[in-house]
Each structure stands twice: as structure tokens, then as C-alpha cells.
C-alpha beads as a LAMMPS data file, in Angstrom:
LAMMPS data file: protein, C-alpha beads

215 atoms
214 bonds

1 atom types
1 bond types

-500.0 500.0 xlo xhi
-500.0 500.0 ylo yhi
-500.0 500.0 zlo zhi

Masses

1 110.0

Atoms # bond

1 1 1 163.976 -224.604 -165.731
2 1 1 161.158 -222.806 -164.943
3 1 1 161.277 -223.644 -161.150
4 1 1 165.322 -222.412 -161.533
5 1 1 164.016 -219.101 -163.314
6 1 1 160.938 -218.802 -160.573
7 1 1 163.523 -219.176 -157.340
8 1 1 166.062 -216.936 -158.997
9 1 1 163.399 -214.180 -159.462
10 1 1 162.239 -214.676 -156.253
11 1 1 165.727 -214.234 -154.807
12 1 1 166.406 -211.295 -156.568
13 1 1 163.032 -209.450 -155.720
14 1 1 162.652 -210.698 -152.079
15 1 1 162.280 -207.722 -149.728
16 1 1 165.133 -206.794 -147.302
17 1 1 164.357 -205.659 -144.066
18 1 1 165.003 -201.903 -143.396
19 1 1 166.554 -202.246 -140.415
20 1 1 168.902 -205.484 -140.708
21 1 1 169.005 -206.044 -144.299
22 1 1 167.841 -209.667 -144.166
23 1 1 165.694 -211.069 -146.709
24 1 1 164.753 -214.224 -144.757
25 1 1 161.185 -212.786 -143.871
26 1 1 161.094 -210.930 -147.609
27 1 1 159.249 -208.320 -145.324
28 1 1 160.557 -204.515 -144.875
29 1 1 160.673 -205.120 -141.269
30 1 1 161.595 -208.812 -140.301
31 1 1 160.170 -210.606 -137.218
32 1 1 163.509 -210.206 -135.191
33 1 1 163.719 -206.549 -135.663
34 1 1 160.412 -205.865 -134.743
35 1 1 160.820 -207.992 -131.354
36 1 1 163.831 -205.487 -130.665
37 1 1 161.296 -202.681 -130.258
38 1 1 160.947 -201.478 -126.647
39 1 1 157.858 -200.662 -125.038
40 1 1 157.122 -198.268 -122.258
41 1 1 155.520 -198.926 -118.713
42 1 1 151.620 -199.115 -119.411
43 1 1 150.899 -195.708 -117.302
44 1 1 150.328 -192.465 -118.451
45 1 1 153.502 -190.754 -119.678
46 1 1 152.452 -187.058 -118.422
47 1 1 148.810 -185.347 -117.935
48 1 1 148.234 -182.189 -120.153
49 1 1 145.159 -180.179 -119.536
50 1 1 143.738 -182.811 -117.728
51 1 1 144.221 -185.479 -120.447
52 1 1 146.205 -188.458 -120.285
53 1 1 149.112 -188.848 -122.561
54 1 1 150.501 -192.330 -123.483
55 1 1 153.797 -193.217 -125.208
56 1 1 154.168 -196.496 -126.343
57 1 1 157.862 -196.644 -126.521
58 1 1 161.087 -195.212 -126.153
59 1 1 162.614 -193.052 -129.249
60 1 1 165.770 -195.240 -129.269
61 1 1 167.584 -197.780 -132.160
62 1 1 164.905 -199.530 -133.978
63 1 1 162.032 -197.468 -133.136
64 1 1 163.778 -194.270 -134.147
65 1 1 164.995 -195.698 -137.384
66 1 1 160.995 -196.809 -137.750
67 1 1 159.774 -193.468 -137.281
68 1 1 162.219 -191.554 -139.254
69 1 1 161.772 -194.022 -142.110
70 1 1 157.892 -193.603 -142.612
71 1 1 158.311 -189.577 -141.857
72 1 1 161.069 -188.472 -143.962
73 1 1 162.110 -191.450 -146.413
74 1 1 159.262 -192.329 -148.206
75 1 1 158.799 -195.819 -146.544
76 1 1 154.900 -195.826 -146.353
77 1 1 154.877 -199.813 -145.766
78 1 1 156.290 -199.019 -142.025
79 1 1 153.041 -197.528 -141.218
80 1 1 151.707 -200.776 -140.505
81 1 1 154.579 -201.731 -138.117
82 1 1 154.297 -198.171 -136.225
83 1 1 150.628 -198.869 -135.824
84 1 1 151.169 -202.449 -134.810
85 1 1 153.391 -201.394 -132.309
86 1 1 151.094 -198.756 -130.931
87 1 1 148.052 -201.505 -131.139
88 1 1 149.927 -204.358 -129.287
89 1 1 151.110 -201.490 -126.222
90 1 1 146.962 -200.582 -126.236
91 1 1 146.413 -204.182 -125.699
92 1 1 148.403 -204.545 -122.683
93 1 1 146.747 -201.134 -121.513
94 1 1 144.130 -201.922 -118.870
95 1 1 142.974 -198.195 -119.446
96 1 1 143.122 -198.162 -123.271
97 1 1 142.116 -201.543 -124.620
98 1 1 138.324 -201.862 -123.971
99 1 1 137.682 -197.990 -124.866
100 1 1 136.249 -197.312 -128.622
101 1 1 137.910 -194.284 -129.790
102 1 1 137.916 -192.088 -132.759
103 1 1 141.403 -191.806 -133.994
104 1 1 142.434 -188.420 -134.722
105 1 1 145.780 -188.020 -136.251
106 1 1 148.185 -184.725 -135.905
107 1 1 147.348 -182.700 -138.533
108 1 1 150.252 -181.530 -141.231
109 1 1 149.780 -178.004 -142.954
110 1 1 149.003 -178.516 -146.823
111 1 1 152.132 -176.711 -147.777
112 1 1 153.974 -180.022 -145.588
113 1 1 151.863 -182.527 -147.238
114 1 1 152.598 -181.112 -150.765
115 1 1 156.178 -181.449 -150.006
116 1 1 156.275 -184.572 -148.311
117 1 1 152.998 -186.114 -150.510
118 1 1 151.452 -187.707 -147.517
119 1 1 150.891 -187.310 -143.714
120 1 1 152.552 -190.361 -142.155
121 1 1 150.269 -190.373 -139.199
122 1 1 146.941 -190.591 -141.269
123 1 1 148.685 -193.840 -142.696
124 1 1 149.454 -195.089 -139.034
125 1 1 145.800 -194.264 -138.032
126 1 1 144.515 -196.108 -141.037
127 1 1 146.344 -199.387 -140.215
128 1 1 145.962 -198.878 -136.404
129 1 1 142.188 -198.866 -137.481
130 1 1 142.015 -201.838 -139.381
131 1 1 143.644 -203.915 -136.435
132 1 1 141.311 -202.859 -134.000
133 1 1 138.281 -202.027 -135.712
134 1 1 138.450 -198.617 -135.005
135 1 1 136.886 -195.411 -136.648
136 1 1 139.145 -192.582 -137.772
137 1 1 138.358 -188.714 -138.562
138 1 1 140.924 -186.852 -140.625
139 1 1 138.336 -183.655 -140.960
140 1 1 137.773 -182.955 -137.714
141 1 1 140.763 -180.642 -136.746
142 1 1 143.043 -178.977 -139.565
143 1 1 146.281 -177.407 -139.723
144 1 1 146.034 -173.890 -140.646
145 1 1 149.383 -172.344 -139.858
146 1 1 152.639 -173.533 -141.286
147 1 1 154.327 -174.091 -137.941
148 1 1 158.135 -174.224 -138.087
149 1 1 159.928 -177.727 -137.509
150 1 1 159.783 -178.369 -133.341
151 1 1 162.931 -180.330 -132.654
152 1 1 165.002 -177.358 -132.274
153 1 1 162.670 -175.259 -130.109
154 1 1 162.200 -174.862 -126.432
155 1 1 158.826 -175.674 -124.619
156 1 1 157.940 -172.196 -124.677
157 1 1 158.938 -171.497 -128.234
158 1 1 157.052 -174.675 -129.361
159 1 1 153.813 -173.145 -127.760
160 1 1 154.340 -169.821 -129.520
161 1 1 154.882 -171.650 -132.896
162 1 1 151.576 -173.675 -132.432
163 1 1 149.435 -170.832 -131.088
164 1 1 146.389 -170.742 -133.560
165 1 1 147.838 -173.218 -135.511
166 1 1 144.698 -175.720 -135.330
167 1 1 141.165 -175.085 -136.354
168 1 1 137.866 -177.350 -135.455
169 1 1 135.521 -178.361 -137.815
170 1 1 132.514 -177.390 -135.465
171 1 1 130.110 -179.330 -137.443
172 1 1 131.539 -182.472 -135.932
173 1 1 129.550 -184.748 -132.924
174 1 1 131.448 -183.826 -129.668
175 1 1 130.181 -186.661 -127.430
176 1 1 132.549 -189.260 -128.735
177 1 1 135.997 -190.562 -126.937
178 1 1 138.828 -189.206 -128.993
179 1 1 142.440 -190.495 -129.393
180 1 1 144.915 -188.018 -130.888
181 1 1 147.916 -190.041 -132.334
182 1 1 151.266 -188.442 -133.076
183 1 1 154.524 -190.335 -133.425
184 1 1 156.715 -188.448 -130.810
185 1 1 155.985 -186.754 -127.468
186 1 1 158.747 -184.677 -126.281
187 1 1 157.315 -181.501 -124.510
188 1 1 153.563 -182.339 -125.054
189 1 1 153.054 -179.034 -126.644
190 1 1 151.478 -180.076 -129.885
191 1 1 149.048 -182.211 -127.523
192 1 1 148.415 -179.288 -125.569
193 1 1 147.563 -176.911 -128.222
194 1 1 145.104 -179.353 -129.810
195 1 1 143.291 -180.342 -126.339
196 1 1 143.012 -176.541 -125.895
197 1 1 140.904 -175.723 -129.371
198 1 1 139.022 -179.308 -128.968
199 1 1 138.121 -178.469 -125.695
200 1 1 137.040 -174.844 -126.768
201 1 1 134.583 -176.635 -129.141
202 1 1 133.270 -178.842 -126.373
203 1 1 135.212 -182.265 -126.822
204 1 1 135.769 -183.456 -123.171
205 1 1 136.936 -187.095 -123.831
206 1 1 140.216 -186.840 -125.038
207 1 1 143.300 -189.166 -124.597
208 1 1 146.676 -188.483 -126.398
209 1 1 148.859 -191.446 -127.642
210 1 1 152.377 -191.041 -129.030
211 1 1 154.400 -193.881 -130.652
212 1 1 157.482 -192.842 -128.638
213 1 1 159.039 -190.466 -125.996
214 1 1 162.734 -189.384 -125.984
215 1 1 162.538 -190.422 -122.054

Bonds

1 1 1 2
2 1 2 3
3 1 3 4
4 1 4 5
5 1 5 6
6 1 6 7
7 1 7 8
8 1 8 9
9 1 9 10
10 1 10 11
11 1 11 12
12 1 12 13
13 1 13 14
14 1 14 15
15 1 15 16
16 1 16 17
17 1 17 18
18 1 18 19
19 1 19 20
20 1 20 21
21 1 21 22
22 1 22 23
23 1 23 24
24 1 24 25
25 1 25 26
26 1 26 27
27 1 27 28
28 1 28 29
29 1 29 30
30 1 30 31
31 1 31 32
32 1 32 33
33 1 33 34
34 1 34 35
35 1 35 36
36 1 36 37
37 1 37 38
38 1 38 39
39 1 39 40
40 1 40 41
41 1 41 42
42 1 42 43
43 1 43 44
44 1 44 45
45 1 45 46
46 1 46 47
47 1 47 48
48 1 48 49
49 1 49 50
50 1 50 51
51 1 51 52
52 1 52 53
53 1 53 54
54 1 54 55
55 1 55 56
56 1 56 57
57 1 57 58
58 1 58 59
59 1 59 60
60 1 60 61
61 1 61 62
62 1 62 63
63 1 63 64
64 1 64 65
65 1 65 66
66 1 66 67
67 1 67 68
68 1 68 69
69 1 69 70
70 1 70 71
71 1 71 72
72 1 72 73
73 1 73 74
74 1 74 75
75 1 75 76
76 1 76 77
77 1 77 78
78 1 78 79
79 1 79 80
80 1 80 81
81 1 81 82
82 1 82 83
83 1 83 84
84 1 84 85
85 1 85 86
86 1 86 87
87 1 87 88
88 1 88 89
89 1 89 90
90 1 90 91
91 1 91 92
92 1 92 93
93 1 93 94
94 1 94 95
95 1 95 96
96 1 96 97
97 1 97 98
98 1 98 99
99 1 99 100
100 1 100 101
101 1 101 102
102 1 102 103
103 1 103 104
104 1 104 105
105 1 105 106
106 1 106 107
107 1 107 108
108 1 108 109
109 1 109 110
110 1 110 111
111 1 111 112
112 1 112 113
113 1 113 114
114 1 114 115
115 1 115 116
116 1 116 117
117 1 117 118
118 1 118 119
119 1 119 120
120 1 120 121
121 1 121 122
122 1 122 123
123 1 123 124
124 1 124 125
125 1 125 126
126 1 126 127
127 1 127 128
128 1 128 129
129 1 129 130
130 1 130 131
131 1 131 132
132 1 132 133
133 1 133 134
134 1 134 135
135 1 135 136
136 1 136 137
137 1 137 138
138 1 138 139
139 1 139 140
140 1 140 141
141 1 141 142
142 1 142 143
143 1 143 144
144 1 144 145
145 1 145 146
146 1 146 147
147 1 147 148
148 1 148 149
149 1 149 150
150 1 150 151
151 1 151 152
152 1 152 153
153 1 153 154
154 1 154 155
155 1 155 156
156 1 156 157
157 1 157 158
158 1 158 159
159 1 159 160
160 1 160 161
161 1 161 162
162 1 162 163
163 1 163 164
164 1 164 165
165 1 165 166
166 1 166 167
167 1 167 168
168 1 168 169
169 1 169 170
170 1 170 171
171 1 171 172
172 1 172 173
173 1 173 174
174 1 174 175
175 1 175 176
176 1 176 177
177 1 177 178
178 1 178 179
179 1 179 180
180 1 180 181
181 1 181 182
182 1 182 183
183 1 183 184
184 1 184 185
185 1 185 186
186 1 186 187
187 1 187 188
188 1 188 189
189 1 189 190
190 1 190 191
191 1 191 192
192 1 192 193
193 1 193 194
194 1 194 195
195 1 195 196
196 1 196 197
197 1 197 198
198 1 198 199
199 1 199 200
200 1 200 201
201 1 201 202
202 1 202 203
203 1 203 204
204 1 204 205
205 1 205 206
206 1 206 207
207 1 207 208
208 1 208 209
209 1 209 210
210 1 210 211
211 1 211 212
212 1 212 213
213 1 213 214
214 1 214 215
């Protein structure tokens, strides 16, 4: 009887995959769905103000649902899978895999955090740091301007929207390799503005890394 009850409870409370609904692995993302994530090639997606920008994958299907689930729907457990996807990409990238970076998530304004209750990229950075024994710094750069959502703006509007949006903690040591991490790189405007203020503060070794690019 006890075994029957335990089996019944296990069946009831097994986690379902957020992507396909399967409870076989009792995980929020089953291995089958993770394996469907598509990696980009391991060259820089673009160069912004002299800094390489890498994108781990293309913003479609499972990867799109992964990013949106964490960012908008409170599925914090997905931070591990987003970090793992980025880490798996970096392990196949000859330029990145042997570098020791300090991880810098793209910051959110305090009003956005108050509404969402968390910065999704901080969660990804924490998981990524565990996977590769990296350091991270959530206090180096702050967003001091509550910018409008970027997705409907042109590149020029994005740049104007982000102007003077970030502030650097100038007490930080600048002689480190920074890896700025974001979920989606569309025009590169966010990375560009962050690079600009970091360089003005004396930081020279900057690489940008997004989970996905639309193309």
C-alpha cells in the first residue's frame, strides 16, 4: 500500500516539460527538447565598437520559448538551461573557452525589477558561473534610466532610448576580461551603449555574449 501511494504521489507531482508536456524526465526541460536547441556558428556575430559579439543560437522555436519563459512567465528554473546552452556553445568556441571572464549581466532598472521581481540575466549568470567556475559582478554597471522596451524601436531609436541609461561603479578594477551577457542581440544597441560607458571608465577587455540572435 505504501509503495502504491508513493508511486501515485510521484506520478501526480512529477514535473512536466514546459516545452512538450512530457513527464518522463520529471524536468522543466526534458533532454529531447534541449537537444532541439540550435547553435549558431562559433564566429563573432558582429563587432561593436571594436568588441566581439557572439550569439549562441538563433531565436526560434524551443530557444524562443526558453528565453520568454524565463523572462516573462516566471519560470526561473529555465535559467539553468539557458546558461547551459550558452556554456555548451562556449566550450566549442576556440576564442572563448579558455578565457577567464568576469560575467556582467545586462542590468534592469529598479522599476523593471520591482515589477518582474528578478533580473533574468542575473539568474543566468549565476548558473553559468557554476558551470564554468566564473566570477560575476552585479554591481559594476547599473541602469539608471527606465528605458522603453526595445523590440518595436528602430536601431536609431534604440540608441537614443539607451543614451545615458547606464552608470559605472568607478571603484571597480578595470584590468579584467568582461563578458557582458544578454538574452537577445538584435541590433547590438544595448551592447554598444554598455561598451561605450565601460570604455570611458577605463575597461578595455570586453566581449559580448547573447543567448540568441533573430538571424
